[in-house]
C-alpha positions, 0 to 999 in steps of 0.5 A: 500500500502506498504511503499516505500523503498529508494535505497541506492543511494537515489532513491525511489525504488517504484517510480522508478519501477513505472516510468519504468513499460512501458519500462520494458513491452516494453523490454519483448515484444521486447525480445519475438520477438528475435530468441535468447533463452536468450536475454540480455538487455544492460541498458545504465546508467550514472556514478552518484549514482542516475543513478546506482540506477535506472539501478539496479532497472531496472535490478531487474524488468527485472529479475522478467520477466525472462530477464537478464540485463547488465549495460553499461555506454554510450560509449565512456567514458573518456580514451576509444577509440571513435570509433566502437569497434572490434567485439570481444570487443562488448558487448554480448547484443541483444538490449539496454535500456535507462531509461532517465537522462543526458546521452541521447546523449551518449546513442544514440551514443552508440546504433549507434556505436554498431549498436544495437536497443535502447529502449528509451522514446519518445521525448516530444510531440510525440504520440504513434502509433498503438493499442500496443503503441510500435513504431519503427524508423530508423534514419540516422547518420554521419559516419566518416571514420578515418585512419586505416579503423576505423569508428566513428559516430556522431548522429547530428554534427561533427566539424573539427578545426586545433588549430595551428594558420596560419595552411595553407589551408585544401582541401575539396572535397564536392561531386565532388567540390574541395574547399580550405579553411583556416584550422584554421577556424572551419568546421561544418558538420550537419546532415539534416532532409533529410539525407544529410550533411550540411557543413558550413565554414567561407569562403564559402557558405553552401553546402549540400552534400552526401560525404565530404573528408577533407585533411590537407597537414600538422599538426594535426587537431581536430575532435569534435563529437556531441560537444565532443573532440574525435580525433586528426587526421593527415591523411585525413578523409571522412564523409557521411550519414549512413541511418537507422544506429540508430534504436529506439524503443519507448514504 
């Protein structure tokens, strides 16, 4: 067996290729089913040297199978807009691939934001199904309708907080129920396994609803998406489940 050659980033090239064989094989199978003549695989990676080295090794492996790969950082990055980009700015990618690392949550959100299928390793304890081992699933996410008809997405959770003390009350429309609650108390919205919104505040009992509208009479409030500060918002916003928006493939 030839000696293993480390990449400049310190990643063992042979070990990396071995670890990614199943992902590459699955990507080739998916590409063959697409109508596009020359499908492009978007390789989602982190920003460190190790992440870049892994992405480069994946791109080279895909190229040996006649597939073009394009490296993408999971969105949104610092300074980028935390929302679905206009069609003209979306990457010319047919599906996404994530090889692992510390950016899993961002990779899932990138796939949901761009509405592209994502090839990703199974979670721990999940078994392959069928003779081929390649399985697919569609999951719901939280759609966040922002001012100006913009759309953002939370994979699991959104939190709304007004950071100004004594900010008055916020008006919530939970389905058809109206509730007034102190705006400086955090409002947490989780996605349940049943695909509904679980809304939790400090001044009312937990609600399970299909739609939430949040209004502030004045002042700016902050919207955190999956634990990351994303928006400073003044106008009302609406949240609702988006069934099947996150489309995953597992080798």
